[in-house]
BALO-804633 format. One record per residue (C-alpha): residue in three letters; z, y, x. Coordinates in Angstrom, 2 decimals, decimal comma. Layout:
BEGIN
+------+---------+---------+---------+
! resn !       z !       y !       x !
+------+---------+---------+---------+
!  ALA !       Z !       Y !       X !
...
+------+---------+---------+---------+
***
This chain:
BEGIN
+------+---------+---------+---------+
! resn !       z !       y !       x !
+------+---------+---------+---------+
!  MET !   74,88 ! -129,39 !  155,71 !
!  ALA !   73,57 ! -127,86 !  158,84 !
!  ILE !   75,65 ! -128,22 !  162,11 !
!  LYS !   77,33 ! -124,99 !  162,91 !
!  ARG !   76,89 ! -123,16 !  166,13 !
!  ASN !   79,65 ! -122,05 !  168,44 !
!  LYS !   79,70 ! -118,80 !  170,33 !
!  LYS !   78,40 ! -120,18 !  173,46 !
!  GLN !   75,58 ! -121,66 !  171,71 !
!  GLU !   74,61 ! -118,42 !  170,06 !
!  ASN !   74,28 ! -116,86 !  173,50 !
!  THR !   71,80 ! -119,52 !  174,73 !
!  ALA !   68,01 ! -118,85 !  174,82 !
!  TYR !   67,78 ! -121,65 !  172,06 !
!  GLY !   70,58 ! -120,30 !  169,81 !
!  SER !   70,49 ! -116,52 !  169,67 !
!  GLN !   67,25 ! -116,04 !  167,69 !
!  TYR !   68,69 ! -117,80 !  164,61 !
!  SER !   71,79 ! -115,70 !  164,08 !
!  GLY !   70,42 ! -114,13 !  161,00 !
!  SER !   69,17 ! -115,71 !  157,71 !
!  ALA !   66,46 ! -118,37 !  157,53 !
!  SER !   64,22 ! -116,15 !  155,62 !
!  ARG !   64,45 ! -113,16 !  158,04 !
!  ASN !   63,87 ! -115,48 !  161,05 !
!  GLY !   61,38 ! -117,86 !  159,45 !
!  ALA !   58,19 ! -115,99 !  160,75 !
!  ILE !   58,13 ! -116,38 !  164,60 !
!  TYR !   54,36 ! -115,47 !  164,92 !
!  LYS !   53,99 ! -111,93 !  163,44 !
!  GLU !   56,02 ! -109,58 !  161,44 !
!  ASN !   53,44 ! -109,54 !  158,73 !
!  ARG !   53,54 ! -113,18 !  157,54 !
!  GLN !   50,07 ! -114,03 !  156,38 !
!  ASN !   51,06 ! -117,01 !  154,15 !
!  HIS !   53,65 ! -114,97 !  152,11 !
!  ASP !   53,04 ! -117,14 !  149,07 !
!  PHE !   54,09 ! -120,31 !  150,80 !
!  PRO !   57,79 ! -121,52 !  150,89 !
!  VAL !   59,61 ! -120,91 !  154,34 !
!  VAL !   62,10 ! -123,06 !  156,24 !
!  LYS !   65,52 ! -122,60 !  154,77 !
!  GLU !   67,67 ! -124,52 !  157,10 !
!  TYR !   68,02 ! -124,89 !  161,00 !
!  ARG !   70,07 ! -127,65 !  162,61 !
!  GLN !   71,36 ! -127,87 !  166,09 !
!  LEU !   69,32 ! -130,48 !  167,98 !
!  GLY !   72,38 ! -132,17 !  169,64 !
!  LYS !   73,37 ! -131,02 !  173,12 !
!  THR !   70,05 ! -129,24 !  173,61 !
!  GLY !   71,60 ! -126,29 !  171,72 !
!  PHE !   68,21 ! -125,61 !  170,10 !
!  MET !   68,41 ! -124,76 !  166,40 !
!  ALA !   65,54 ! -126,73 !  165,04 !
!  SER !   63,97 ! -126,37 !  161,62 !
!  ASP !   65,03 ! -129,21 !  159,31 !
!  ILE !   61,25 ! -130,02 !  158,79 !
!  SER !   59,08 ! -130,04 !  161,91 !
!  CYS !   55,51 ! -130,45 !  162,96 !
!  GLY !   54,33 ! -133,93 !  163,98 !
!  THR !   51,00 ! -133,93 !  165,83 !
!  PRO !   49,28 ! -130,97 !  164,35 !
!  PRO !   45,72 ! -131,67 !  163,01 !
!  SER !   44,35 ! -128,17 !  163,43 !
!  GLU !   45,08 ! -124,82 !  164,64 !
!  ALA !   45,21 ! -123,35 !  161,19 !
!  VAL !   47,88 ! -125,74 !  160,04 !
!  LEU !   49,98 ! -125,29 !  163,14 !
!  LYS !   49,73 ! -121,30 !  162,86 !
!  ALA !   50,76 ! -121,53 !  159,22 !
!  LEU !   53,75 ! -123,67 !  159,97 !
!  LEU !   54,88 ! -121,45 !  162,87 !
!  GLU !   54,60 ! -118,38 !  160,66 !
!  LEU !   56,82 ! -119,98 !  158,07 !
!  GLY !   59,55 ! -120,92 !  160,39 !
!  VAL !   58,83 ! -124,38 !  161,71 !
!  ASN !   59,72 ! -124,32 !  165,39 !
!  PHE !   59,70 ! -128,07 !  166,59 !
!  ILE !   56,18 ! -129,41 !  167,57 !
!  ASP !   55,75 ! -133,07 !  168,46 !
!  THR !   52,82 ! -134,13 !  170,59 !
!  GLY !   52,00 ! -136,74 !  173,40 !
!  GLU !   49,35 ! -137,34 !  176,14 !
!  THR !   47,82 ! -140,18 !  174,11 !
!  TYR !   47,16 ! -138,27 !  170,94 !
!  ASP !   43,39 ! -137,68 !  170,74 !
!  ASN !   43,22 ! -138,25 !  174,45 !
!  GLY !   45,27 ! -135,20 !  175,27 !
!  ASN !   43,31 ! -132,87 !  172,93 !
!  ASN !   46,32 ! -132,39 !  170,62 !
!  GLU !   48,12 ! -130,90 !  173,47 !
!  ARG !   45,23 ! -128,61 !  174,22 !
!  LEU !   45,14 ! -127,65 !  170,53 !
!  ILE !   48,86 ! -126,66 !  170,74 !
!  GLY !   48,26 ! -124,73 !  173,91 !
!  ARG !   45,61 ! -122,64 !  172,22 !
!  VAL !   48,01 ! -121,62 !  169,54 !
!  ILE !   51,40 ! -120,95 !  171,17 !
!  LYS !   49,98 ! -118,40 !  173,63 !
!  ASP !   50,24 ! -115,98 !  170,74 !
!  TYR !   53,97 ! -116,90 !  170,12 !
!  ASP !   57,37 ! -116,26 !  171,81 !
!  ARG !   57,52 ! -119,41 !  173,86 !
!  LYS !   61,36 ! -119,36 !  173,88 !
!  LYS !   61,48 ! -119,77 !  170,15 !
!  ILE !   59,44 ! -123,03 !  170,10 !
!  PHE !   60,57 ! -126,49 !  171,00 !
!  ILE !   57,60 ! -128,60 !  172,39 !
!  ASN !   58,21 ! -132,38 !  172,51 !
!  SER !   55,72 ! -134,40 !  174,37 !
!  LYS !   55,57 ! -137,92 !  175,57 !
!  LEU !   54,54 ! -140,40 !  178,27 !
!  TYR !   53,35 ! -143,84 !  177,37 !
!  THR !   53,66 ! -147,30 !  178,94 !
!  ASP !   53,54 ! -150,68 !  177,48 !
!  ASP !   55,57 ! -152,28 !  180,24 !
!  HIS !   56,68 ! -149,99 !  183,20 !
!  PHE !   55,66 ! -146,78 !  184,73 !
!  LEU !   53,49 ! -147,11 !  187,85 !
!  SER !   55,66 ! -144,79 !  190,07 !
!  LYS !   57,62 ! -141,57 !  190,22 !
!  GLU !   54,65 ! -139,68 !  191,51 !
!  ASP !   52,45 ! -140,91 !  188,70 !
!  CYS !   55,03 ! -139,66 !  186,06 !
!  ILE !   55,13 ! -136,15 !  187,79 !
!  ASP !   51,36 ! -136,06 !  187,84 !
!  ARG !   51,13 ! -136,93 !  184,26 !
!  THR !   53,82 ! -134,39 !  183,33 !
!  ARG !   51,96 ! -131,62 !  185,23 !
!  LYS !   48,73 ! -132,51 !  183,43 !
!  ALA !   50,50 ! -132,31 !  180,13 !
!  LEU !   51,85 ! -128,88 !  180,91 !
!  GLU !   48,26 ! -127,68 !  182,02 !
!  ARG !   46,83 ! -128,98 !  178,67 !
!  LEU !   49,72 ! -127,30 !  176,83 !
!  GLY !   49,26 ! -124,09 !  178,75 !
!  THR !   52,88 ! -123,63 !  179,46 !
!  ASP !   55,33 ! -123,60 !  182,24 !
!  TYR !   57,62 ! -126,07 !  180,91 !
!  VAL !   58,10 ! -128,66 !  178,08 !
!  ASP !   61,41 ! -128,65 !  176,14 !
!  CYS !   61,58 ! -132,41 !  176,02 !
!  MET !   59,51 ! -135,29 !  177,60 !
!  MET !   59,88 ! -138,59 !  176,04 !
!  ILE !   59,29 ! -142,16 !  176,75 !
!  HIS !   56,62 ! -142,79 !  174,08 !
!  SER !   57,34 ! -145,78 !  171,85 !
!  ALA !   59,73 ! -147,72 !  174,16 !
!  GLU !   59,26 ! -151,38 !  173,28 !
!  ASN !   62,19 ! -152,83 !  175,29 !
!  SER !   65,43 ! -151,91 !  177,13 !
!  ARG !   63,74 ! -152,21 !  180,45 !
!  ILE !   61,45 ! -149,25 !  179,90 !
!  ILE !   64,47 ! -147,31 !  178,66 !
!  LYS !   65,94 ! -147,60 !  182,17 !
!  ASP !   62,69 ! -147,25 !  184,08 !
!  GLU !   63,78 ! -145,48 !  187,41 !
!  HIS !   60,32 ! -144,21 !  188,20 !
!  PHE !   60,43 ! -142,17 !  184,80 !
!  HIS !   64,02 ! -140,98 !  185,41 !
!  ALA !   63,46 ! -139,93 !  188,84 !
!  ALA !   60,31 ! -137,95 !  187,96 !
!  MET !   62,15 ! -136,26 !  185,06 !
!  GLU !   65,09 ! -135,31 !  187,32 !
!  MET !   62,68 ! -133,57 !  189,74 !
!  MET !   60,89 ! -131,95 !  186,87 !
!  LYS !   64,14 ! -130,66 !  185,57 !
!  GLN !   65,12 ! -129,25 !  188,90 !
!  GLU !   61,78 ! -127,35 !  189,01 !
!  GLY !   62,37 ! -126,18 !  185,43 !
!  ARG !   59,23 ! -127,92 !  184,16 !
!  VAL !   61,14 ! -130,18 !  181,77 !
!  LYS !   64,31 ! -129,18 !  179,97 !
!  HIS !   65,32 ! -132,37 !  178,21 !
!  VAL !   64,56 ! -136,06 !  178,35 !
!  GLY !   64,03 ! -138,14 !  175,22 !
!  VAL !   62,61 ! -141,47 !  173,79 !
!  SER !   60,85 ! -142,50 !  170,70 !
!  CYS !   60,94 ! -146,04 !  169,39 !
!  HIS !   59,32 ! -148,12 !  166,60 !
!  GLY !   60,76 ! -151,40 !  167,70 !
!  ASN !   59,69 ! -153,95 !  170,18 !
!  ASN !   56,49 ! -155,82 !  170,83 !
!  TRP !   57,12 ! -159,50 !  170,32 !
!  LEU !   54,76 ! -160,38 !  173,28 !
!  ILE !   56,88 ! -158,48 !  175,54 !
!  ASN !   60,38 ! -159,31 !  174,50 !
!  PRO !   61,07 ! -161,16 !  171,14 !
!  GLU !   64,80 ! -160,81 !  171,48 !
!  GLU !   65,11 ! -156,94 !  171,14 !
!  SER !   65,20 ! -154,98 !  167,88 !
!  LEU !   64,76 ! -151,19 !  167,42 !
!  GLU !   68,70 ! -150,96 !  167,15 !
!  LYS !   69,18 ! -152,75 !  170,45 !
!  ILE !   66,54 ! -150,59 !  172,25 !
!  MET !   67,85 ! -147,27 !  170,82 !
!  MET !   71,52 ! -148,23 !  171,55 !
!  THR !   70,56 ! -148,93 !  175,15 !
!  ALA !   69,23 ! -145,34 !  175,28 !
!  VAL !   72,22 ! -143,85 !  173,58 !
!  GLU !   74,53 ! -145,60 !  176,05 !
!  ASP !   72,28 ! -144,91 !  179,13 !
!  GLY !   73,47 ! -141,27 !  179,15 !
!  ARG !   70,18 ! -139,65 !  180,33 !
!  PHE !   68,52 ! -138,97 !  176,97 !
!  ASP !   69,19 ! -135,76 !  175,15 !
!  VAL !   66,80 ! -136,53 !  172,17 !
!  VAL !   65,65 ! -139,58 !  170,33 !
!  MET !   62,96 ! -140,09 !  167,76 !
!  LEU !   63,23 ! -142,90 !  165,19 !
!  GLY !   62,25 ! -144,08 !  161,68 !
!  TYR !   64,95 ! -143,28 !  159,04 !
!  ASN !   64,57 ! -143,53 !  155,28 !
!  PHE !   66,41 ! -144,84 !  152,21 !
!  MET !   65,09 ! -148,34 !  152,74 !
!  ASN !   66,14 ! -148,88 !  156,31 !
!  ALA !   69,51 ! -146,69 !  156,19 !
!  ASP !   71,71 ! -149,55 !  156,98 !
!  MET !   70,06 ! -150,08 !  160,32 !
!  ALA !   69,05 ! -146,42 !  161,15 !
!  GLU !   72,33 ! -144,90 !  160,34 !
!  LYS !   74,15 ! -146,99 !  162,97 !
!  ILE !   71,91 ! -145,40 !  165,45 !
!  LEU !   72,27 ! -141,93 !  164,07 !
!  ASP !   76,15 ! -142,28 !  164,15 !
!  ALA !   75,95 ! -143,29 !  167,90 !
!  CYS !   73,75 ! -140,29 !  168,67 !
!  ALA !   76,24 ! -137,92 !  166,89 !
!  GLU !   79,05 ! -139,30 !  168,97 !
!  LYS !   77,08 ! -138,64 !  172,25 !
!  GLY !   75,59 ! -135,30 !  171,14 !
!  ILE !   71,98 ! -136,62 !  171,10 !
!  GLY !   69,44 ! -134,75 !  169,03 !
!  THR !   67,49 ! -136,77 !  166,42 !
!  SER !   63,93 ! -136,38 !  165,23 !
!  ILE !   63,10 ! -138,44 !  162,32 !
!  ILE !   59,79 ! -140,22 !  161,56 !
!  LYS !   58,76 ! -142,50 !  158,71 !
!  SER !   61,14 ! -140,65 !  156,37 !
!  ASN !   59,11 ! -141,66 !  153,15 !
!  PRO !   58,39 ! -145,31 !  152,52 !
!  VAL !   57,42 ! -144,72 !  148,92 !
!  LYS !   53,74 ! -143,69 !  149,38 !
!  LEU !   52,94 ! -147,36 !  150,52 !
!  TYR !   53,60 ! -148,48 !  146,95 !
!  LEU !   51,87 ! -145,70 !  145,25 !
!  ILE !   48,64 ! -146,32 !  147,15 !
!  LEU !   48,88 ! -150,07 !  146,22 !
!  ASP !   49,33 ! -149,05 !  142,56 !
!  GLU !   46,19 ! -146,93 !  142,83 !
!  ARG !   44,19 ! -149,74 !  144,53 !
!  ILE !   45,08 ! -152,17 !  141,80 !
!  LYS !   44,05 ! -149,71 !  139,16 !
!  ARG !   40,64 ! -149,26 !  140,85 !
!  GLN !   40,21 ! -153,04 !  141,10 !
!  LYS !   40,97 ! -153,39 !  137,47 !
!  GLU !   38,56 ! -150,69 !  136,51 !
!  ALA !   35,87 ! -152,35 !  138,57 !
!  GLY !   36,41 ! -155,67 !  136,99 !
!  THR !   37,53 ! -157,41 !  140,17 !
!  GLU !   40,54 ! -159,40 !  141,29 !
!  PRO !   42,50 ! -159,58 !  144,48 !
!  GLY !   41,60 ! -162,34 !  146,97 !
!  GLU !   43,49 ! -165,72 !  146,92 !
!  SER !   45,95 ! -164,60 !  149,55 !
!  THR !   47,30 ! -161,82 !  147,52 !
!  LEU !   46,88 ! -163,25 !  143,90 !
!  GLY !   50,56 ! -164,19 !  143,60 !
!  PHE !   51,62 ! -160,90 !  145,06 !
!  TRP !   49,51 ! -159,22 !  142,42 !
!  GLU !   51,39 ! -160,82 !  139,58 !
!  LYS !   54,76 ! -159,85 !  141,10 !
!  TYR !   53,63 ! -156,30 !  141,57 !
!  LYS !   52,58 ! -155,96 !  137,86 !
!  GLY !   56,11 ! -156,89 !  136,80 !
!  MET !   57,69 ! -154,57 !  139,29 !
!  THR !   55,44 ! -151,73 !  138,15 !
!  GLU !   56,71 ! -152,12 !  134,74 !
!  LYS !   60,29 ! -152,03 !  135,88 !
!  ALA !   59,49 ! -148,89 !  137,91 !
!  ARG !   57,83 ! -147,30 !  134,81 !
!  ILE !   60,98 ! -147,79 !  132,75 !
!  ILE !   63,06 ! -146,15 !  135,63 !
!  PHE !   60,72 ! -143,26 !  135,91 !
!  GLU !   61,03 ! -142,65 !  132,22 !
!  LYS !   64,88 ! -143,03 !  132,28 !
!  TYR !   65,24 ! -140,36 !  135,08 !
!  GLY !   62,62 ! -138,01 !  133,46 !
!  LEU !   60,13 ! -138,19 !  136,41 !
!  ALA !   57,08 ! -136,18 !  135,64 !
!  THR !   55,12 ! -137,49 !  138,51 !
!  ASP !   55,28 ! -140,20 !  141,27 !
!  GLU !   55,63 ! -137,32 !  143,79 !
!  ASP !   59,07 ! -136,76 !  142,38 !
!  LEU !   60,18 ! -140,06 !  143,87 !
!  ALA !   58,74 ! -139,00 !  147,25 !
!  LYS !   60,67 ! -135,71 !  147,11 !
!  ALA !   63,89 ! -137,70 !  146,41 !
!  ALA !   63,15 ! -139,86 !  149,52 !
!  THR !   62,83 ! -136,68 !  151,59 !
!  ARG !   66,03 ! -135,17 !  150,21 !
!  PHE !   67,79 ! -138,43 !  151,30 !
!  VAL !   67,04 ! -137,69 !  154,85 !
!  LEU !   67,74 ! -134,06 !  154,60 !
!  SER !   71,18 ! -134,76 !  153,14 !
!  ASN !   72,30 ! -136,53 !  156,36 !
!  PRO !   73,39 ! -133,85 !  158,88 !
!  LYS !   73,00 ! -136,39 !  161,63 !
!  ALA !   69,23 ! -136,32 !  161,07 !
!  HIS !   68,32 ! -133,04 !  162,67 !
!  THR !   64,77 ! -132,60 !  161,90 !
!  ILE !   62,11 ! -134,60 !  159,90 !
!  CYS !   58,88 ! -134,80 !  161,96 !
!  TRP !   56,13 ! -134,59 !  159,36 !
!  GLY !   52,38 ! -135,18 !  159,82 !
!  PHE !   50,85 ! -132,26 !  157,97 !
!  ALA !   47,22 ! -132,81 !  157,02 !
!  SER !   46,53 ! -129,51 !  155,09 !
!  LEU !   47,89 ! -126,32 !  153,77 !
!  ASP !   48,69 ! -128,15 !  150,50 !
!  ASP !   50,93 ! -130,51 !  152,52 !
!  ILE !   52,74 ! -127,48 !  153,96 !
!  ARG !   53,48 ! -126,15 !  150,53 !
!  ASP !   54,73 ! -129,43 !  149,25 !
!  MET !   56,93 ! -130,28 !  152,16 !
!  LEU !   58,47 ! -126,90 !  153,07 !
!  SER !   59,49 ! -126,35 !  149,44 !
!  LEU !   62,04 ! -129,11 !  150,17 !
!  SER !   63,59 ! -127,49 !  153,25 !
!  GLY !   67,34 ! -127,05 !  152,81 !
!  GLN !   67,59 ! -129,39 !  149,83 !
!  LYS !   70,01 ! -132,15 !  149,37 !
!  LEU !   70,28 ! -135,32 !  147,13 !
!  ASN !   71,41 ! -134,79 !  143,70 !
!  GLU !   72,89 ! -137,43 !  141,34 !
!  LYS !   69,52 ! -138,17 !  139,71 !
!  ASP !   68,07 ! -138,72 !  143,08 !
!  VAL !   70,80 ! -141,19 !  144,14 !
!  ALA !   70,52 ! -143,27 !  140,94 !
!  LEU !   66,64 ! -143,28 !  141,26 !
!  LEU !   66,44 ! -144,41 !  144,85 !
!  ARG !   69,04 ! -147,12 !  144,32 !
!  ASN !   67,06 ! -148,54 !  141,40 !
!  TYR !   63,86 ! -148,26 !  143,33 !
!  HIS !   65,31 ! -149,89 !  146,36 !
!  ASP !   66,33 ! -152,81 !  144,21 !
!  ILE !   62,98 ! -153,27 !  142,72 !
!  TYR !   60,62 ! -152,62 !  145,59 !
!  GLY !   62,93 ! -153,27 !  148,60 !
!  HIS !   61,05 ! -156,56 !  149,36 !
!  LEU !   57,64 ! -154,69 !  149,69 !
!  ASN !   59,05 ! -152,60 !  152,47 !
!  CYS !   59,29 ! -153,97 !  156,03 !
!  ARG !   61,96 ! -152,41 !  158,00 !
!  ILE !   59,94 ! -151,51 !  160,95 !
!  GLY !   61,82 ! -152,27 !  164,15 !
!  CYS !   64,11 ! -154,87 !  162,49 !
!  ASN !   62,13 ! -157,72 !  164,01 !
!  ALA !   64,44 ! -160,48 !  162,52 !
!  CYS !   61,32 ! -162,29 !  161,36 !
!  GLU !   59,34 ! -162,60 !  164,66 !
!  ASN !   61,50 ! -165,15 !  166,48 !
!  ALA !   60,87 ! -167,36 !  163,53 !
!  CYS !   57,13 ! -167,01 !  163,50 !
!  PRO !   55,47 ! -170,18 !  165,10 !
!  HIS !   52,24 ! -168,26 !  165,72 !
!  HIS !   54,18 ! -165,31 !  167,50 !
!  LEU !   52,59 ! -162,69 !  165,28 !
!  PRO !   53,88 ! -158,98 !  166,18 !
!  VAL !   54,89 ! -158,43 !  162,47 !
!  GLY !   56,60 ! -155,12 !  163,20 !
!  THR !   53,65 ! -153,75 !  165,08 !
!  ILE !   51,19 ! -154,84 !  162,39 !
!  MET !   53,36 ! -153,34 !  159,70 !
!  ARG !   53,44 ! -149,92 !  161,77 !
!  TYR !   49,65 ! -149,91 !  162,06 !
!  ARG !   49,63 ! -150,52 !  158,30 !
!  TYR !   51,85 ! -147,45 !  157,77 !
!  TYR !   49,50 ! -145,36 !  159,89 !
!  PHE !   46,51 ! -146,56 !  157,72 !
!  GLU !   48,23 ! -146,16 !  154,27 !
!  VAL !   50,74 ! -143,43 !  154,57 !
!  LYS !   49,40 ! -141,14 !  157,36 !
!  GLY !   45,74 ! -141,79 !  156,44 !
!  GLN !   44,90 ! -142,49 !  160,07 !
!  VAL !   42,25 ! -145,12 !  159,05 !
!  GLN !   40,29 ! -145,19 !  162,38 !
!  HIS !   43,31 ! -145,04 !  164,66 !
!  ALA !   45,01 ! -147,96 !  162,82 !
!  ARG !   42,01 ! -150,06 !  163,04 !
!  GLU !   41,47 ! -149,31 !  166,69 !
!  GLN !   45,02 ! -150,22 !  167,48 !
!  TYR !   44,93 ! -153,35 !  165,27 !
!  ALA !   41,82 ! -154,46 !  167,06 !
!  ARG !   43,64 ! -154,29 !  170,41 !
!  LEU !   46,27 ! -156,83 !  169,41 !
!  LYS !   46,08 ! -160,09 !  171,21 !
!  GLY !   46,56 ! -163,60 !  169,81 !
!  PRO !   46,10 ! -164,81 !  166,15 !
!  GLY !   46,15 ! -162,47 !  163,24 !
!  PRO !   47,51 ! -162,73 !  159,84 !
!  GLU !   44,84 ! -165,09 !  158,72 !
!  VAL !   47,09 ! -167,88 !  160,04 !
!  CYS !   49,66 ! -167,03 !  157,37 !
!  ALA !   47,62 ! -168,55 !  154,61 !
!  ASP !   48,70 ! -172,14 !  155,47 !
!  CYS !   52,12 ! -171,28 !  156,87 !
!  ALA !   55,45 ! -172,31 !  155,30 !
!  GLY !   56,58 ! -168,64 !  155,43 !
!  TYR !   59,24 ! -169,02 !  157,96 !
!  CYS !   59,30 ! -165,11 !  158,47 !
!  GLU !   60,20 ! -164,67 !  154,76 !
!  GLN !   62,94 ! -167,41 !  154,96 !
!  VAL !   64,77 ! -165,46 !  157,66 !
!  CYS !   64,15 ! -161,90 !  156,53 !
!  PRO !   67,43 ! -160,40 !  155,65 !
!  TYR !   65,80 ! -158,04 !  153,14 !
!  GLY !   63,61 ! -160,63 !  151,28 !
!  VAL !   60,37 ! -158,96 !  152,33 !
!  SER !   57,23 ! -160,62 !  151,14 !
!  ALA !   55,94 ! -160,59 !  154,61 !
!  ARG !   52,90 ! -162,80 !  154,29 !
!  ALA !   51,33 ! -160,90 !  151,48 !
!  LEU !   51,96 ! -157,59 !  153,23 !
!  LEU !   50,45 ! -159,08 !  156,54 !
!  ALA !   47,43 ! -160,28 !  154,59 !
!  SER !   47,04 ! -156,87 !  153,04 !
!  ALA !   47,15 ! -155,33 !  156,48 !
!  HIS !   44,59 ! -157,68 !  157,77 !
!  ARG !   42,17 ! -156,85 !  154,96 !
!  GLN !   42,54 ! -153,13 !  155,42 !
!  MET !   42,33 ! -153,02 !  159,22 !
!  ALA !   39,83 ! -155,76 !  159,81 !
!  PRO !   37,28 ! -154,40 !  157,35 !
!  MET !   34,63 ! -157,11 !  157,85 !
!  VAL !   37,22 ! -159,59 !  156,37 !
!  SER !   36,07 ! -160,58 !  152,82 !
+------+---------+---------+---------+
***
């Protein structure tokens, strides 16, 4: 259920435009909606203390002007971007589009990245001004620390001093942080939960962005609960872990059709997967699933059913993606979904690394950044960002998952979820280091 607005919020610049029905307010581009045959946003939720009524499904890093325009016309009003995306060109793309829109009705979320610390207050100010220039706007609704990897970055005084000045000038309205978990090489002691709880308790953040899905709910919902208590807005990424397995299933089918077998490092994993696939088939038949996509839809409805998850930030690749995803706006879990996801979790849970958990990394004698590798694998498989994933993977320092072949599997011994980490790491290495045979 969407969070209700009070009278004061309805009078804010953020709240007033959504006093009517979702269908009437869905088009914020032009009165004559060009994509009239597409589903529209059906629910808006208050983004914490920002007061902004955000569409329950939002736009993550738009790939093209056409996709972004279609989304805005259909009621999506939260756009995520960042200075590092396509070397700033994603911000420029957004800037070319939003000039034709009512700026007050759009929430633009951008980010500044550092892997250790920000250079200075002046540097943060300069980077923020350049982001505004690329976006072609006088202000950004939220400026985030991009992918904070430790609690020290959360409290970086150069960043906060810069944001305070930008807020006084009206150039930044709110401050936020996104997090995927830590980098082992920087701080092996901190998990996503610890980093995000530091942000919640800090008191200077209005919005957070984190991964949340039916597989990592026990960890992520602690953070969402804490955010709700503090009035912090939440933007959800990695809401659907299902596609990882659908892709693996297709890969196995192609290998079988070609008459080839997996490499030695994944042979045991192959046998386990065949058994799990048969169990999954039985579940699909039991619950009357017509396609594998039904499972992915149930995963999305899981997130939409939590009112503390304010907006799902989705990477739309095409107009077909828009039709599929926006059709879920306003939907909630049903009894069939709950039973299906519970059974799927029991069967496939050990194939899903809870990115940001980091319980395994302290046990690794080779100091592999397991969570980071798994995140890049997610980019490769789920988001289809093949080149980006390979480039990021190539930048990692130290040994790669090839050292796992002769390891006793300390990571798997300490994993609280029983994840088959070595097999997943080997798969990631074969994907993102393409010269590996």
